C-alpha positions in Angstrom: 208.1 27.1 -79.3 208.0 24.6 -81.7 207.6 26.7 -84.7 211.1 28.6 -82.8 213.1 25.4 -83.2 212.6 25.0 -79.2 211.4 21.5 -79.0 213.0 18.3 -80.2 211.0 15.7 -78.7 207.4 15.5 -76.7 207.3 13.1 -74.1 203.1 11.8 -73.7 201.2 13.1 -76.1 202.0 16.0 -78.1 198.3 17.3 -79.8 197.2 16.1 -76.2 200.1 18.7 -74.5 199.3 21.3 -77.2 195.8 21.8 -77.0 196.4 21.4 -72.5 199.0 24.5 -73.2 196.4 26.7 -75.6 193.0 25.4 -73.2 194.5 26.1 -69.6 196.8 27.6 -67.9 199.8 24.9 -66.4 202.8 24.7 -64.1 206.2 23.6 -65.8 210.0 23.3 -64.8 213.6 22.6 -65.8 216.5 21.4 -63.9 219.7 23.2 -63.6 222.7 21.5 -62.6 225.1 23.8 -60.1 228.7 21.7 -60.8 229.8 24.5 -62.5 230.2 28.6 -61.1 229.0 29.6 -64.3 225.8 28.7 -66.8 226.7 28.8 -70.1 224.9 29.7 -73.3 224.3 25.9 -74.1 222.1 26.1 -70.9 219.6 29.4 -72.7 217.8 27.1 -74.4 215.6 25.8 -71.3 216.0 28.8 -69.7 214.2 30.3 -73.0 211.5 27.6 -72.8 210.7 28.5 -69.5 210.0 32.2 -70.6 208.7 31.5 -73.5 205.7 29.5 -71.4 205.8 32.4 -68.2 204.7 34.8 -71.2 201.8 32.8 -72.4 201.1 32.8 -68.5 201.8 29.2 -67.2 203.6 28.9 -64.0 207.6 28.1 -63.8 209.6 27.3 -61.7 213.8 27.2 -62.4 214.8 24.1 -60.1 218.5 24.6 -58.8 220.1 20.6 -58.2 221.7 21.6 -55.2 221.0 18.4 -54.1 221.7 16.2 -56.7 224.5 17.7 -57.5 226.3 15.7 -54.9 225.4 12.3 -57.2 226.4 13.5 -60.6 224.2 13.2 -64.0 225.6 10.3 -66.4 224.0 11.5 -69.0 226.3 12.3 -72.2 229.1 11.8 -70.2 231.2 9.0 -71.6 233.6 8.9 -67.9 232.6 9.2 -64.2 232.6 12.5 -62.3 235.6 13.8 -60.2 234.2 14.4 -56.8 234.3 17.8 -56.3 234.1 19.2 -52.7 230.7 20.5 -51.2 231.9 24.0 -50.4 232.9 24.2 -53.5 229.6 23.0 -54.8 227.7 24.5 -52.3 229.2 28.4 -53.5 228.5 27.2 -57.2 224.9 26.6 -56.4 224.5 29.9 -55.1 226.2 31.5 -58.1 224.0 30.0 -60.4 220.4 30.7 -58.6 221.8 34.1 -58.4 222.7 34.1 -62.4 218.7 32.3 -62.9 217.4 35.3 -60.7 218.9 37.7 -62.9 218.0 36.4 -65.8 214.2 35.9 -65.1 214.2 39.5 -64.3 216.4 40.6 -67.8 214.7 38.7 -69.9 211.2 39.6 -68.1 212.5 43.8 -68.8 213.5 42.7 -72.1 210.5 40.6 -73.2 208.3 43.9 -72.2 210.2 45.7 -74.7 209.8 43.7 -77.2 205.6 44.2 -76.6 204.9 41.3 -74.7 202.0 42.4 -72.2 202.6 42.1 -68.5 198.8 41.3 -67.6 199.3 38.2 -69.9 202.1 36.3 -67.8 202.5 33.6 -65.5 203.8 33.3 -63.0 208.4 32.6 -61.9 209.9 30.6 -59.1 213.2 29.6 -58.2 213.5 26.3 -55.9 215.8 23.8 -55.1 215.6 20.4 -54.4 217.7 19.9 -51.3 214.1 21.0 -49.3 213.0 17.8 -50.6 215.8 15.4 -50.9 217.6 16.2 -48.0 215.0 15.6 -45.7 214.1 12.2 -46.7 216.2 9.3 -45.1 217.4 6.2 -47.1 214.9 4.2 -45.5 212.2 5.9 -46.6 213.1 6.7 -49.9 214.0 2.8 -51.0 210.4 1.5 -49.4 208.6 3.7 -51.0 210.1 4.9 -54.2 212.8 2.2 -55.1 210.2 -0.4 -54.6 208.3 1.3 -57.9 211.2 1.7 -60.0 212.8 -1.0 -62.8 216.2 -1.9 -62.8 215.4 -3.2 -66.4 214.3 0.0 -67.4 217.2 1.7 -65.7 219.9 -0.3 -67.4 218.1 0.6 -71.0 218.3 3.9 -71.1 221.2 5.5 -72.8 223.0 7.1 -70.4 223.4 4.2 -68.7 223.4 1.6 -71.4 226.2 3.9 -73.2 228.6 3.6 -70.2 228.0 0.4 -69.7 229.1 -1.0 -73.5 232.5 1.7 -73.2 233.7 -0.9 -70.9 234.3 2.9 -68.3 231.3 1.8 -66.6 228.9 2.8 -64.2 228.6 3.5 -60.5 225.9 3.1 -57.8 225.3 6.9 -57.1 225.6 7.9 -61.0 223.2 5.4 -61.6 220.6 6.2 -59.0 220.8 10.0 -60.5 217.6 8.8 -62.6 215.7 8.1 -59.6 216.5 11.4 -57.9 215.6 13.2 -60.8 212.6 10.9 -61.3 211.4 12.0 -57.6 212.0 15.8 -58.3 209.1 15.7 -60.9 207.1 13.3 -58.5 207.8 15.9 -55.8 206.9 18.8 -58.0 203.5 17.4 -59.2 202.7 16.1 -56.1 203.1 19.5 -54.5 202.6 21.8 -57.0 200.4 20.7 -59.7 203.6 20.9 -61.9 203.0 18.1 -65.0 205.4 19.5 -67.8 209.5 18.9 -67.3 211.7 20.8 -69.8 215.1 19.9 -70.1 218.0 18.9 -73.1 217.8 15.8 -75.7 220.0 14.2 -73.5 217.3 14.6 -70.6 214.3 12.4 -72.6 215.1 9.3 -70.8 215.5 11.1 -67.0 212.5 12.6 -67.8 210.0 9.8 -69.4 211.5 8.2 -65.9 209.3 11.0 -64.1 206.4 10.2 -65.6 206.7 6.7 -65.3 207.3 7.4 -61.4 204.4 9.6 -61.0 201.9 7.1 -62.9 203.1 4.5 -60.5 202.9 6.7 -57.3 199.6 8.0 -57.9 196.5 7.2 -58.8 196.1 5.6 -62.8 194.6 8.1 -65.0 192.5 6.6 -67.4 194.0 4.8 -70.6 193.4 7.5 -73.2 194.8 10.8 -70.8 198.6 11.6 -69.6 199.3 12.4 -66.3 202.3 14.5 -67.3 204.1 15.6 -69.8 207.9 16.2 -71.5 209.3 18.4 -73.7 213.5 18.5 -74.7 215.0 21.6 -76.2 217.6 20.9 -78.9 221.3 21.1 -78.4 222.7 24.6 -79.4 225.6 23.6 -82.0 227.3 25.3 -84.7 226.4 24.7 -88.3 228.7 21.3 -88.7 226.5 20.0 -85.4 229.8 20.5 -82.8 227.6 21.3 -79.2 228.6 24.3 -77.8 229.3 23.7 -74.0 231.8 23.9 -71.1 233.0 20.5 -71.7 233.5 21.4 -75.6 235.6 24.5 -74.7 233.8 26.4 -77.8 231.1 28.1 -75.3 231.2 31.2 -73.5 229.1 31.9 -69.8 226.8 33.9 -68.7 228.5 35.6 -66.2 231.1 37.1 -69.1 230.5 40.8 -69.6 228.7 42.1 -71.9 231.5 42.6 -74.2 232.4 39.3 -74.6 229.0 38.0 -75.2 228.8 40.3 -77.8 231.3 39.1 -79.4 230.7 35.3 -79.4 227.5 36.2 -80.7 228.7 38.8 -83.5 230.9 35.7 -85.0 228.4 33.5 -85.1 228.8 31.4 -88.7 225.9 32.6 -91.3 224.5 29.0 -91.7 224.0 29.2 -87.5 222.4 33.3 -87.2 219.2 32.5 -88.1 218.6 29.1 -85.9 219.9 30.9 -82.7 217.8 34.5 -83.4 215.1 32.2 -83.3 216.0 30.4 -80.0 217.7 32.9 -78.1 216.1 36.1 -79.1 212.5 37.5 -78.9 212.3 38.8 -82.0 209.2 37.4 -84.3 209.9 34.8 -86.3 208.6 37.6 -89.7 211.1 40.2 -88.2 213.8 37.4 -88.4 212.9 36.5 -92.0 213.0 39.9 -92.7 216.5 39.9 -90.9 217.8 37.4 -93.2 216.5 38.3 -96.2 218.5 41.6 -95.8 221.5 39.8 -94.8 221.6 37.6 -97.5 221.7 40.5 -100.2 224.6 41.7 -97.9 226.5 39.0 -95.5 230.2 41.1 -96.0 227.9 43.5 -93.2 226.8 40.9 -91.2 223.5 42.5 -89.7 222.4 38.7 -88.8 225.5 38.6 -86.2 224.4 42.3 -85.0 221.1 41.8 -84.5 221.5 38.5 -82.7 224.0 40.0 -80.6 222.6 43.0 -79.6 219.4 41.1 -79.0 220.7 38.1 -76.6 223.1 41.0 -74.6 219.9 43.5 -74.1 218.3 40.2 -72.4 220.9 39.0 -70.7 222.3 43.0 -69.1 220.1 45.3 -70.1 219.6 47.5 -73.5 221.5 49.8 -72.4 225.0 47.2 -71.6 223.5 46.0 -75.3 224.2 49.8 -76.7 227.8 50.1 -74.7 228.7 46.5 -75.8 228.1 47.6 -79.9 229.7 50.9 -79.2 232.8 48.8 -78.0 232.4 46.5 -80.9 232.7 49.7 -83.3 235.7 51.0 -81.6 237.6 47.8 -81.8 236.5 46.4 -84.9 234.6 48.2 -87.2 235.2 49.4 -90.6 233.3 51.6 -93.2 230.0 52.8 -92.1 230.4 51.1 -88.6 233.3 53.0 -87.3 234.0 55.1 -84.6 236.3 57.9 -85.0 235.1 60.7 -82.5 236.2 60.9 -79.2 232.7 61.3 -77.7 232.0 58.5 -79.6 234.7 56.3 -77.9 233.6 57.4 -74.2 230.0 56.7 -74.8 231.1 53.0 -75.6 232.7 52.4 -72.0 231.5 52.3 -68.6 231.9 55.6 -66.9 234.8 54.0 -64.8 236.4 52.0 -67.2 237.6 55.3 -68.6 241.2 56.1 -67.1 241.3 60.2 -67.1 245.5 61.1 -67.0 247.0 64.5 -67.3 248.1 65.2 -71.1 252.3 65.5 -69.8 251.8 62.2 -68.5 250.6 60.6 -71.7 251.9 62.7 -74.7 255.3 62.2 -75.3 255.7 59.0 -72.8 256.5 55.9 -72.8 253.6 53.9 -74.2 255.0 51.1 -71.6 254.7 53.7 -68.9 251.5 54.9 -70.0 249.9 51.1 -70.3 251.1 50.9 -66.9 248.9 53.4 -65.5 245.8 52.9 -67.8 245.7 49.0 -67.7 247.0 48.2 -64.7 249.8 46.4 -66.4 253.4 46.1 -65.2 256.0 47.7 -67.6 257.7 44.0 -67.6 254.4 43.2 -69.2 254.1 46.1 -71.2 257.4 45.7 -72.3 256.2 41.9 -73.4 252.8 42.9 -75.0 254.8 45.8 -77.4 257.5 43.3 -78.3 255.4 40.5 -79.3 253.5 43.2 -81.7 250.4 42.8 -79.3 249.3 46.3 -78.8 247.2 48.8 -81.2 246.3 52.1 -81.2 243.3 54.4 -82.6 239.8 52.9 -83.8 239.7 49.9 -85.3 243.7 49.3 -84.0 245.0 51.2 -87.3 248.3 51.4 -85.8 250.3 48.9 -84.4 253.0 49.3 -82.1 256.2 46.8 -81.2 259.1 48.8 -80.3 259.2 48.7 -76.8 260.6 52.4 -75.9 257.7 53.7 -79.0 256.8 57.0 -77.2 253.1 58.2 -77.3 253.1 60.5 -80.4 249.9 63.4 -80.1 248.6 62.1 -83.4 247.3 59.0 -81.8 244.6 60.6 -79.6 241.2 61.2 -81.5 240.3 64.6 -81.6 243.5 65.3 -79.4 241.9 64.1 -76.2 241.2 60.4 -76.1 243.8 57.6 -76.2 242.5 54.2 -77.6 244.3 51.5 -76.8 243.9 47.3 -78.0 246.0 45.1 -75.8 245.9 41.6 -77.5 242.3 40.8 -79.3 240.3 42.0 -76.8 241.2 44.1 -74.4 240.1 47.6 -75.0 241.7 50.6 -72.5 240.3 54.6 -73.4 242.5 56.9 -71.5 241.4 60.6 -71.6 243.7 63.1 -72.0 243.0 65.7 -69.0 244.7 69.3 -68.8 
């Protein structure tokens, strides 16, 4: 994990943890906040860390904070979180659980395709913290847990200190979040023998608070022995250091289409490509070095970005989805060797249900706006508006731009006389298969 750049900091003795991971199988967990309906690519780093642990025989717990989400984590925030409707948070929790469950399955299949031995893997589980936090009473919590927490330490943590110094202040609910996350770690340590927590580097204070609480609520270990550990992963950033995430508006949700994800990574900066390949794929490090050497010989071919995009989509959606996203990208943006010009290749780049079949008489010689209405589900007004704005392109690579509202479909626009390919706006692709 460290060689790949997945370790930002270690809470506890790094050498002791390294020795532990290589000598025995442990249980580790990472928590995920369901305050939004979807995870984003920034959440992939803790998921990838869990994945590497699982592939090396350790037991992993993916914890969805469906109880703590009602409190709100102040880490990394300069303002108070707005209170959300409980039904919305419950729906988000269900969505996040489903996404993590899917990731654990598709990433396991991806690992198999990359040569990871199934027999050497550990166990993977999806859990929520409502099952224990939802059952403990406030009196019991304060009496049995609160008495072991020092307010001075809480005030000194960055998540609190930053808010206090900003003048915005912090409410008691958010102030108490770190105690609840600490208790999560303690509960999993006690009930599941979990000794390692993985989180973003903005979670370091919460992780150390959990380790401290475990030490106070259990028999103290010998002075030279650690009782629990933490690993923080770096933030996923652009080459300039800008954080990728939902709050920055420069990320993409994991529930996006394979094509969206492919395009996001295909547009990565050269300076970020190698880092992303290391932390977001299971390609061997030596293979990544080889990819980068070939990329640097002809950076205009964007080999690193194409490899990255294909690997991430394969991991999240499966190999077939990656092939289709790659084919669609070639149809939409391909040039030179990457261009697609055959009707069969175009149709193969789409899911069956995404290809619209229309009779020749309703396409050739017909108003393009009318064809768009049927094929793209647009109103005539919407179609005319896009045409007038010059936002419609015809053919592989969008080689022909249509700007006239009354434009008629010319037979020469058809690929091999049987496929009309439309690009509407920057990314929407519509394939019309012309039948007799």
